[in-house]
N, C-alpha and C positions, 0 to 999 in steps of 0.2 A: 281645421277645415269644418268641423261640426259647428263651431261658433259662428262662422260666416253663414252657414245654412240657417241657423236659428235666428240670427239677426235679419237675414233676408225675409224669413217668414214673418217676423214681428213687424218689419217695415211694410211688407206687402199688405198685411191685414190691419195696419195702423193701430197696433197695440202701444200703450204707454208703458215704457220700460226704462230701467237704468242699467248701465253696463259697467261692471267692475272687472277686475282682472280675470278671474275664473268663475264669476258669478253674474247671472243676469236675473234681475228682479222685475217681474211683469205685474203691473197693477190691473186687476180685473175689477168688475163692478162691486159695489157695496163693501168696500174695505177688505177685499180678498186679494192676496198677493201669491204669486207662484214664483218660487225660487228655483232657478235652473243652475245647477253646479256642474261644471265641466271637470271631470276627473282625468287622471292620466290615461292616455290613449283616446279611445272613442267612447268612454263611459260617460253617461249623463245621469245625474241624480236630480229628480224633480220632487220638490216638496212644496207645501203650501202653508199659509199663515193668514189668520184673520186678525186684522190690526185695527187700531183706532176704534171708532164707533161702528159696531156691526150688530146685526139682528140676533145673533146667537149668544154672544158673550159680553155684550156691552163694551166696556172700555178695556177689558182684559185681552191681551194678545196671546193667541195660541193656535195650534194647528186645528184643522177641521175635525180630525179624529178625536183629539182631546176635547174639543168643544162639544162633540156629540156625547162623550162620556160625562163631561161636566153637566150638561143639560139633563142627561138620564138620571144622574145622582140628585140633581136639583129637583127634578120631577118627582122622585120618590120621597124626598124630604118634604116638599110642598104638599104632596098627597097625604102623608101622615099628619102634617099640620092641619090641613083642611078637614080630615076625618076627625081629628081632635076637636076642632072648632065646631064641627057639625054636631058632635055628640054633646058638647056643652051648651050650645045654643041652637036649638032645632028650628028657629025662625029664619035663619040665614041659610040659603042653599048655595053651597060652594062648588057644586058639581059643574055648573056652566063656566065658572071662572077657570077651573082646572082643565076643562076640555078646551077652552080657548088657548090656554098656555100650551097644552100638548099639541094642538093644531099648529100654533105658531112655530114651535120647535121643529115639528116634522116638516112643515112647509119650507122653512129656511134651510134646514139640513139637506133636504132633497135638492133645493135650488143650488146651494153652494157645491154640493157633490156633483151634480150634473154639469155645472159650469167648469169645475176643475177637470173632470174626466173628459169632457168635450175638448177642452183646451189641450190636454195631454194627447188625445187621439189625433187632433188636427196637426199638432206639432210633429208627432212621430210619423204620421202619413206623409207630411211634407218633406221631412228629412229622408225617409226611405225612398220617396218618389224621385228625389233629385240626385240620387246616387248613380 
């Protein structure tokens, strides 16, 4: 019964999705996918994945949580690299480049996170409302 409610929600709001046996994959904007797995009974597992070309991981597919960790570690490595370059060559100021990188990561992390949580809340509200 839950699967019919989910499919009605997706059709009503015109989401692009694919439907397998116990899994529904919803395509959101900018290469973000939400995977809805229907477990035994009325349990629903919702996960996400950034695929293809996206603004946080490039061509590497991974979940949003892993992408945030990936970019945090990358930011630390790039920061140390820029500090080293700054100490060796004081003519080049790397701080603006680093700040643009950090702003880019923060902006798209927040965008993808808001998009995912908004979708989850809309779906859960629709399912609970139609009971």
